[in-house]
C-alpha positions in Angstrom: 0.3 -0.1 -0.2 1.1 3.6 -0.8 2.2 6.2 1.9 -1.0 8.4 0.5 -3.4 5.3 1.2 -2.2 4.5 4.5 -2.8 8.1 5.6 -6.4 8.1 4.5 -7.4 4.7 6.4 -5.4 5.9 9.3 -7.6 8.7 9.2 -10.6 7.0 8.3 -10.5 4.5 11.3 -9.8 7.1 14.2 -12.2 6.9 16.9 -14.4 4.4 14.9 -14.2 2.3 18.4 -13.9 -1.4 18.3 -17.5 -2.0 18.4 -18.3 -3.6 15.6 -22.2 -3.0 14.7 -23.6 -0.6 17.6 -22.0 2.6 16.6 -24.1 3.6 13.3 -26.3 6.0 15.0 -26.6 8.8 12.5 -26.6 11.6 15.2 -23.4 12.0 17.2 -23.9 10.3 20.9 -21.4 8.9 23.1 -21.2 5.3 22.9 -22.5 4.1 26.3 -26.2 5.7 25.3 -26.5 4.7 21.6 -28.3 1.7 22.1 -30.3 3.3 24.9 -31.3 6.1 22.6 -31.9 3.6 19.7 -34.7 1.6 21.5 -36.4 4.8 23.4 -36.6 6.8 20.3 -39.1 3.8 19.1 -41.3 4.4 21.9 -43.8 6.1 19.4 -44.1 7.6 15.7 -43.7 11.2 17.1 -39.9 10.6 18.5 -37.1 8.9 16.5 -33.7 8.1 17.9 -31.9 11.2 16.1 -34.5 13.0 17.6 -34.0 12.2 20.7 -30.0 12.4 20.6 -30.5 16.3 19.4 -33.1 16.7 22.5 -30.1 15.4 24.6 -27.2 17.4 23.2 -29.8 20.7 23.6 -30.5 19.6 27.5 -27.4 18.7 28.8 -25.0 17.7 26.2 -25.1 14.3 27.3 -24.2 15.1 31.0 -25.6 12.8 33.1 -24.3 15.2 36.7 -26.0 18.2 35.0 -28.0 20.4 36.8 -29.8 23.8 35.7 -29.4 27.2 37.4 -33.5 26.7 37.7 -33.3 23.3 39.1 -33.4 20.8 36.1 -31.4 18.0 36.5 -29.7 15.0 34.9 -29.3 14.0 31.0 -32.8 15.1 30.2 -33.2 18.0 32.3 -36.1 17.2 34.4 -37.7 19.5 36.8 -38.2 17.8 40.4 -42.0 17.8 39.8 -42.2 16.8 36.5 -39.7 13.7 36.9 -41.9 12.7 39.9 -44.7 12.1 37.5 -43.5 11.1 34.6 -40.2 9.6 35.1 -39.8 5.7 34.8 -37.5 3.0 36.2 -36.3 2.1 32.5 -34.0 -0.6 34.0 -36.0 -2.3 35.9 -33.8 -1.9 38.8 -36.6 -0.7 41.5 -35.7 2.9 41.5 -36.7 5.7 39.1 -33.4 8.2 39.4 -33.3 11.0 37.4 -29.6 11.0 37.8 -29.4 7.5 35.9 -29.3 7.8 32.0 -30.7 4.0 32.0 -33.9 5.6 33.7 -33.8 9.2 32.5 -33.1 8.8 28.9 -36.4 6.4 28.1 -38.5 8.4 30.5 -37.7 11.4 28.3 -38.8 9.6 25.4 -42.1 8.8 27.1 -42.3 12.2 28.4 -42.3 13.4 24.5 -44.6 10.7 23.7 -47.0 12.0 26.4 -46.9 15.7 25.3 -47.4 14.8 22.1 -50.5 13.2 22.5 -51.4 16.4 25.0 -51.0 18.7 21.9 -52.0 16.7 19.2 -55.0 18.7 18.3 -52.9 22.1 18.9 -52.7 23.8 14.8 -49.2 23.6 12.9 -46.2 21.0 12.9 -47.0 18.5 15.5 -43.1 17.8 16.1 -42.7 21.1 17.0 -45.5 21.4 19.3 -44.1 18.5 21.0 -41.0 20.2 21.4 -42.3 23.4 22.2 -44.0 21.1 25.2 -41.1 19.8 26.4 -39.5 22.9 27.0 -42.3 25.4 27.9 -45.1 23.3 28.8 -48.1 22.0 27.3 -50.2 24.5 29.0 -48.2 27.3 26.9 -48.4 25.7 23.6 -52.4 25.5 23.8 -52.6 28.9 24.9 -50.5 30.4 22.2 -51.8 27.7 19.5 -48.6 26.0 18.9 -44.9 27.1 19.8 -45.4 29.9 22.0 -43.7 33.7 21.2 -40.9 32.8 23.6 -37.1 33.6 21.9 -35.8 30.4 24.0 -38.5 27.8 23.2 -38.4 29.2 19.8 -34.6 28.6 19.5 -35.0 25.4 21.3 -37.3 24.1 18.4 -35.5 25.3 15.9 -32.1 23.9 16.7 -33.5 20.2 17.6 -35.4 19.8 14.7 -32.7 21.0 12.3 -30.3 18.7 14.1 -32.3 15.7 13.7 -33.2 16.3 10.3 -29.4 16.3 9.6 -28.3 13.3 11.3 -31.5 11.1 10.2 -30.6 11.0 6.7 -28.5 7.7 6.8 -28.8 4.6 7.9 -29.8 3.8 11.7 -28.0 1.7 14.3 -30.6 -1.0 13.5 -30.5 -0.8 9.9 -26.6 -1.0 9.9 -26.5 -3.7 12.0 -28.9 -5.7 10.3 -27.1 -4.9 7.3 -23.5 -6.2 8.9 -25.2 -9.2 10.3 -26.3 -10.1 6.8 -23.0 -9.9 5.6 -21.7 -12.1 8.0 -24.1 -14.8 7.1 -22.3 -14.9 3.7 -19.1 -15.1 4.8 -17.5 -18.4 3.0 -20.0 -17.8 -0.6 -17.9 -17.8 -3.4 -17.3 -14.7 -5.5 -19.7 -14.8 -8.6 -19.1 -11.9 -11.3 -22.5 -10.1 -11.7 -23.9 -12.6 -8.7 -26.4 -11.5 -5.7 -29.5 -9.7 -5.4 -31.6 -8.5 -2.5 -32.9 -12.3 -2.2 -29.2 -13.4 -1.6 -26.8 -15.4 -3.9 -27.3 -16.0 -7.4 -25.8 -17.1 -10.5 -24.0 -14.3 -12.3 -23.3 -13.3 -15.8 -20.2 -12.8 -18.5 -17.8 -12.0 -18.3 -15.6 -9.8 -16.0 -12.6 -7.4 -17.6 -10.3 -10.3 -16.9 -12.7 -12.7 -19.0 -14.0 -14.8 -15.7 -17.6 -16.0 -16.0 -20.1 -15.6 -13.0 -22.8 -17.8 -15.2 -22.2 -20.8 -13.4 -21.4 -19.5 -10.0 -24.0 -19.3 -7.1 -22.6 -16.3 -5.2 -22.0 -12.4 -5.3 -19.7 -10.0 -6.7 -19.0 -7.0 -4.4 -21.7 -4.6 -4.9 -24.1 -7.9 -4.8 -23.0 -8.6 -1.3 -23.7 -5.2 -0.4 -27.1 -5.0 -2.4 -28.2 -8.2 -0.5 -26.9 -7.0 2.9 -28.8 -3.5 3.0 -31.9 -5.1 1.4 -32.1 -7.2 4.5 -32.2 -3.7 6.5 -34.9 -2.2 4.3 -32.7 0.0 2.5 -32.8 -0.3 -1.5 -29.4 0.1 -3.0 -28.3 0.4 -6.7 -26.8 -2.8 -8.2 -23.2 -1.5 -9.4 -20.2 -0.2 -6.5 -20.4 3.4 -8.4 -23.7 3.9 -8.1 -24.2 3.4 -4.5 -21.8 5.5 -3.8 -23.6 8.1 -5.4 -26.5 6.8 -3.2 -25.1 7.3 0.1 -23.6 9.9 2.2 -20.0 10.5 2.7 -18.5 10.0 6.3 -15.8 12.4 7.2 -12.5 11.3 8.4 -12.6 9.7 12.2 -16.7 9.3 12.0 -16.5 5.8 10.3 -18.9 3.4 11.7 -19.8 -0.5 11.2 -22.2 -0.7 8.0 -20.7 2.1 6.4 -19.7 1.4 2.6 -16.2 1.7 1.9 -15.2 2.6 -1.8 -12.4 1.8 -4.2 -11.2 3.9 -7.4 -9.8 6.8 -8.4 -12.5 9.2 -9.0 -16.7 8.6 -7.8 -16.9 8.0 -11.4 -14.5 4.8 -11.7 -15.1 3.2 -8.5 -14.5 -0.3 -9.2 -15.1 -2.1 -5.8 -16.9 -1.8 -2.2 -17.2 -3.6 1.0 -18.9 -3.3 4.4 -16.9 -1.5 7.4 -17.5 -3.8 10.4 -14.6 -2.0 12.7 -11.2 -1.7 13.7 -10.2 -1.0 10.0 -11.8 -4.1 8.6 -14.5 -4.5 6.2 -16.4 -7.7 4.5 -16.3 -7.9 1.0 -16.1 -10.3 -1.9 -13.1 -9.5 -3.4 -12.7 -11.3 -7.2 -13.0 -13.9 -9.3 -11.6 -17.0 -7.2 -12.5 -15.6 -4.0 -14.9 -15.8 -1.5 -16.7 -13.3 0.8 -14.4 -12.9 3.3 -13.0 -10.5 6.2 -10.5 -7.9 4.5 -8.3 -5.1 6.2 -9.4 -1.7 4.5 -5.8 -1.2 3.2 -6.6 -4.5 0.8 -6.6 -2.3 -2.3 -4.1 0.9 -2.7 -6.9 3.4 -4.1 -9.4 3.9 -1.0 -11.3 6.6 -2.2 -14.2 7.2 0.3 -16.8 5.8 3.1 -20.1 6.4 2.4 -23.4 5.9 4.7 -26.3 4.4 2.7 -29.0 6.9 2.4 -33.0 5.2 2.6 -35.5 5.5 -0.4 -32.2 7.1 -2.3 -32.7 4.4 -4.6 -35.9 2.7 -5.7 -34.2 0.2 -8.0 -33.3 -3.7 -6.8 
């Protein structure tokens, strides 16, 4: 591998951690809270993991010991009276502890769901009204028929909504984990030029640039494997590696997460190979004719181009 490629690989995997599956929350969140946020963020249709992560960022910056000048407490900044009526025992240890994120994070999601229902008949954007009620109270939202004219509350709603929207454009933790698990399930399958689809391994076609035919081989080529893995996660990718890159969101160095796609080529138009990242500088890929689906280091080829995260609904074709 050349020196430039080595620098690129090192930069891309920096801070990626050693968790091969559970690191793909599209909103940034500390590793110890990601599973909590992913689970709690699906409590009701009005809440998503990205919205919950954005709210916790705004409330406390994920500081479990945060206490505001007016008395709000913990990672979700519950006032004592609100905690008394809405706090839950999220981890089942027999206590409702506002300072314990395992209680406070699911309590925050449940409270959001409760106030979303409370203000559901108020005109305007339902999610904005929910966030405004979290900040200023349901009574204020009902009184003003929507987000109240408080500068703090209006800024709060704008900030969290924007953060959740920008963070929610790529594959979620659950989808990335499903894709990685699907790829792992195909380890050892033969390489087949043109092989693989959303249903799994298939006979390929003739012929590769070096004349290899996949017509009699049931298996995967590189993009067939990644297409299949993400199809299992409910995300449709195009058939070729170059088009898969076009249907994904580039990832900045140091932010690579399991489930991201690793692309090789000298430019976006010349991408010729793709694998699925699993952690610690390794990926699962279908390398070339005569090989099988396997674990490969990211520096397996000298022309690493980029890492990108699939975007749901960016492509409809299988």
